[in-house]
N, C-alpha and C positions, 0 to 999 in steps of 0.2 A: 952555117951554124945559127946565124941570127934569125933566119926564117923558121927553123925548128923551134928555137927558144920562143919567138913571138907566137907561134902556133900553140905551143904547150901552155904558155901564159894565158892566151885567149881561151883555151879549153878549160883551164883551171877556173878562170873567172866565170865562164858560162856554167860550169858544174857547181861551183861552191859560192857564187856571188849572192844568191838569195839567202843562204844560211849566214854568210858573213854580214849581210845587211841587217838581218834580225839581231845579231849580236851588237852591231853598231847602234841600232835603234835602242836596244836595251840600255846601252851605255849613255847615249847622247840624249835620249828622251824626246826627240822629234825627228820626223822623216828627213827634213832638210839637213839638219846637223849630222844625222846618221850617214846620209849620202856623201856629205863633205868628208866626214871622218873616214869612211871606207875608201873614197877616191884617193885621199892622201896616203892611206895605208897601202893601197894597191900600187900607187906610184913608187913608194919606197921599196915595196917587194919587187917590182919590175926591175928596178935598178940593180938588185942583188939576185935576180932570178937564176942565173947559172949556178949559184951556190946553194940555193934553197929549194929548188924545184921538187926534190924528193920529199920534202917535209914542209910544204908551203903553207898549209892551212894553220897549223899552230904558230908559224912565224908571223903570218898576217894578223892572227888574233892577238898575239903579243904586241904587235905594233898598235892595233886598235886600243888595247887597254892602256898602254903606256902613253899614247898620244892623248887619249881622253883624260887621263889623270893629270898630265902636264897642262892641258887646257883648263881643267878645274883649278889647278894651282895658280895659273895666270889670272883667271877670273876672281879668285879669292883675294888677290892682291889689290884689285880695284876697290875703290871706296864706294859705298852705297850712297845713293842720292836720296835724301829725305823728300817725301811728298806730303803736301797738306792733306790730301784726301786719297784714300786707297781706291784703286780701280774696282769696279763692280766685277764680281765673279759671274761668269756666264751660267745660266740655268742649264741643267742637264735635261735634254728633251726626252730621254728614255727613262721611264720610271722603274725599269728593271733593277732589282737589287744587285745582280752581277755586274751590270754596267757601272752602277754607282760605286760599287766596291773596287772595280778595276781602276776607275778614275782616282779614287782615294789612294789606292796602292801606288799608282804612278806618281802622284804628288808626294807621297811619303818617300818613295825611292829617290826622288829628286832632292829631298831634304837630307838624305844621308851623306856623310863625308865620302870623298872619292874612293878611297880604298874599300870601305864597307860596301859601296855599290858594286864595285868591280868584283869583290869576293862573292856577293850574292849572285851576280850574273854568271860567274864561272861555275859556282857550285850548283845552282838550281836551274838556270836556263841552259847552260852547257852540260850539266850533269857530270861535272868533273869531280874527281876525288880531292881530298884535302892536299895530298902530295902533288897532284897535277896542278892544282891551283897555286900552290906555293912555288912550284917551278916557274909557272908563267909570270907570276908577280914578283919573282926574285926575293922571296922571303921564306921564313921558316914555317913549317906545318902548324906549330903552336900559334903563330901569328894569325894564320888563316882561321883556325878554330876559334880564337878569341874574337877576331873581327866578325866572324859569322854570328857568334852568340850575341855580341853587342848590337849588330845590325838587326837581327831578328827581334831582340828586346825593344829596340827603338821603333821598329815597325809596329810592334804590338802597342806601344804607347801612342803612336801617331794614328793608327787605325785599329781601335779596340775591336772592331767587327772581326778582324782576322783571328784574334784570340778566341772569340766566341765561336767562330766557324770551326777552328781546329778542335775546340773542346767538344762541340757537337759531333764532329767526325769521329773522334776517339770513342765517344759514348756509343755510337751506332755500329761500331766494328764488332 
């Protein structure tokens, strides 16, 4: 039995690992943190594999979301350390507008509260419905809708170029 379970788990990781890593990256914001987040989620899933193997991907995603939100909560309890001088921001070597916008968007996503970031990841990266997102996050559909609206409004404040792009896209349709 253990060999069959190990083989099934290995197959699952080989088949879905890249997609799960993309989700983890969207949540964590860096490759290293994403790999750690996914590794911990897979370890937890492996321990419960005989119970979840038929519905493993949503289970692992739920672990990713919950672990990342828990991590954000732990980090938010730490106190900030004031610095005399702010560190220099690295120059963007690519002058392309898309690359610059992508970097601005990534920074803006990092500035969002944990739940709003998770909601945007589920709704737009994972392309889940409001109901599916609510189920994964363990909240009501109305909460998902309001958090989505607040997150998008905040992104528009932080990256005004997004609002300009969506307006131009609507006009050209």
